[in-house]
GUVORO-392760 format. One record per residue (C-alpha): residue number from 1; x, y, z. Coordinates in steps of 0.02 Angstrom, whole numbers, plus 50000, padded with zeros to 5 digits. Layout:
BEGIN
+------+-------+-------+-------+
| lonu |    xx |    yy |    zz |
+------+-------+-------+-------+
|  NUM |     X |     Y |     Z |
...
+------+-------+-------+-------+
//
This chain:
BEGIN
+------+-------+-------+-------+
| lonu |    xx |    yy |    zz |
+------+-------+-------+-------+
|    1 | 49306 | 45855 | 55369 |
|    2 | 49285 | 46003 | 55251 |
|    3 | 49143 | 46074 | 55356 |
|    4 | 49249 | 46064 | 55513 |
|    5 | 49393 | 46153 | 55427 |
|    6 | 49274 | 46287 | 55363 |
|    7 | 49198 | 46317 | 55534 |
|    8 | 49372 | 46330 | 55611 |
|    9 | 49424 | 46453 | 55472 |
|   10 | 49563 | 46339 | 55411 |
|   11 | 49630 | 46295 | 55239 |
|   12 | 49510 | 46175 | 55150 |
|   13 | 49658 | 46074 | 55084 |
|   14 | 49778 | 46047 | 55230 |
|   15 | 49669 | 46104 | 55376 |
|   16 | 49819 | 46185 | 55462 |
|   17 | 49840 | 46357 | 55384 |
|   18 | 49733 | 46502 | 55442 |
|   19 | 49624 | 46588 | 55313 |
|   20 | 49625 | 46761 | 55392 |
|   21 | 49755 | 46880 | 55457 |
|   22 | 49618 | 46994 | 55525 |
|   23 | 49426 | 46995 | 55525 |
|   24 | 49407 | 47057 | 55345 |
|   25 | 49580 | 47020 | 55274 |
|   26 | 49615 | 46848 | 55202 |
|   27 | 49785 | 46776 | 55163 |
|   28 | 49808 | 46759 | 54974 |
|   29 | 49874 | 46583 | 55000 |
|   30 | 49882 | 46456 | 55140 |
|   31 | 50029 | 46494 | 55256 |
|   32 | 50056 | 46306 | 55279 |
|   33 | 50030 | 46220 | 55110 |
|   34 | 50035 | 46371 | 54992 |
|   35 | 49872 | 46339 | 54899 |
|   36 | 49794 | 46498 | 54830 |
|   37 | 49621 | 46529 | 54902 |
|   38 | 49547 | 46636 | 54764 |
|   39 | 49538 | 46530 | 54607 |
|   40 | 49486 | 46672 | 54492 |
|   41 | 49432 | 46855 | 54504 |
|   42 | 49262 | 46866 | 54588 |
|   43 | 49279 | 46691 | 54662 |
|   44 | 49208 | 46741 | 54831 |
|   45 | 49049 | 46814 | 54756 |
|   46 | 48969 | 46647 | 54798 |
|   47 | 48998 | 46676 | 54983 |
|   48 | 48873 | 46819 | 54973 |
|   49 | 48736 | 46689 | 54941 |
|   50 | 48780 | 46602 | 55104 |
|   51 | 48786 | 46765 | 55201 |
|   52 | 48628 | 46839 | 55127 |
|   53 | 48532 | 46675 | 55129 |
|   54 | 48564 | 46642 | 55313 |
|   55 | 48523 | 46821 | 55361 |
|   56 | 48358 | 46818 | 55265 |
|   57 | 48313 | 46647 | 55333 |
|   58 | 48338 | 46701 | 55514 |
|   59 | 48244 | 46866 | 55495 |
|   60 | 48101 | 46793 | 55394 |
|   61 | 48072 | 46659 | 55527 |
|   62 | 48106 | 46760 | 55684 |
|   63 | 48012 | 46919 | 55638 |
|   64 | 47837 | 46842 | 55617 |
|   65 | 47862 | 46726 | 55766 |
|   66 | 47911 | 46872 | 55879 |
|   67 | 47776 | 46987 | 55808 |
|   68 | 47627 | 46869 | 55807 |
|   69 | 47679 | 46731 | 55926 |
|   70 | 47752 | 46834 | 56067 |
|   71 | 47667 | 47001 | 56038 |
|   72 | 47821 | 47111 | 56021 |
|   73 | 47785 | 47290 | 55970 |
|   74 | 47807 | 47315 | 55783 |
|   75 | 47918 | 47471 | 55782 |
|   76 | 48054 | 47409 | 55901 |
|   77 | 48049 | 47238 | 55819 |
|   78 | 48071 | 47316 | 55647 |
|   79 | 48217 | 47420 | 55712 |
|   80 | 48295 | 47264 | 55787 |
|   81 | 48271 | 47167 | 55624 |
|   82 | 48351 | 47309 | 55527 |
|   83 | 48500 | 47315 | 55645 |
|   84 | 48517 | 47125 | 55633 |
|   85 | 48516 | 47129 | 55442 |
|   86 | 48658 | 47255 | 55445 |
|   87 | 48766 | 47181 | 55584 |
|   88 | 48743 | 46993 | 55562 |
|   89 | 48821 | 46984 | 55387 |
|   90 | 48973 | 47078 | 55453 |
|   91 | 48992 | 46952 | 55594 |
|   92 | 48963 | 46804 | 55478 |
|   93 | 49082 | 46867 | 55342 |
|   94 | 49234 | 46757 | 55381 |
|   95 | 49130 | 46598 | 55398 |
|   96 | 49032 | 46633 | 55239 |
|   97 | 49193 | 46643 | 55140 |
|   98 | 49265 | 46492 | 55228 |
|   99 | 49108 | 46390 | 55195 |
|  100 | 49113 | 46442 | 55013 |
|  101 | 49294 | 46382 | 55001 |
|  102 | 49246 | 46216 | 55078 |
|  103 | 49095 | 46196 | 54964 |
|  104 | 49199 | 46236 | 54812 |
|  105 | 49332 | 46110 | 54862 |
|  106 | 49197 | 45979 | 54890 |
|  107 | 49107 | 46009 | 54724 |
|  108 | 49258 | 46048 | 54614 |
|  109 | 49419 | 45979 | 54690 |
|  110 | 49577 | 46052 | 54616 |
|  111 | 49693 | 45940 | 54518 |
|  112 | 49809 | 45845 | 54634 |
|  113 | 49717 | 45899 | 54793 |
|  114 | 49615 | 45790 | 54904 |
|  115 | 49467 | 45848 | 55005 |
+------+-------+-------+-------+
//
């Protein structure tokens, strides 16, 4: 349930309110139920672990497979990996924050709220 809400970029509490008004701009609170998304200053720092971890995992698996398994040339592959490590976190940004919200609600539910 929480994972589905996170992947649809919806409020982890009610599942109806949208998290974002634009790609990089979150609502401060759920437009539907009014719950504040950021519990404390720096709350979304944890989403960086999701973003960084997934980026590193993909590159560290794909790079050696493409280099040694499929014989791609090293220079273009390195350029592609560099471009991926810059662009992928930007594309994943909304979902990383949403997954962090869902994880936080799962591990530390707020008083009076049900996951």
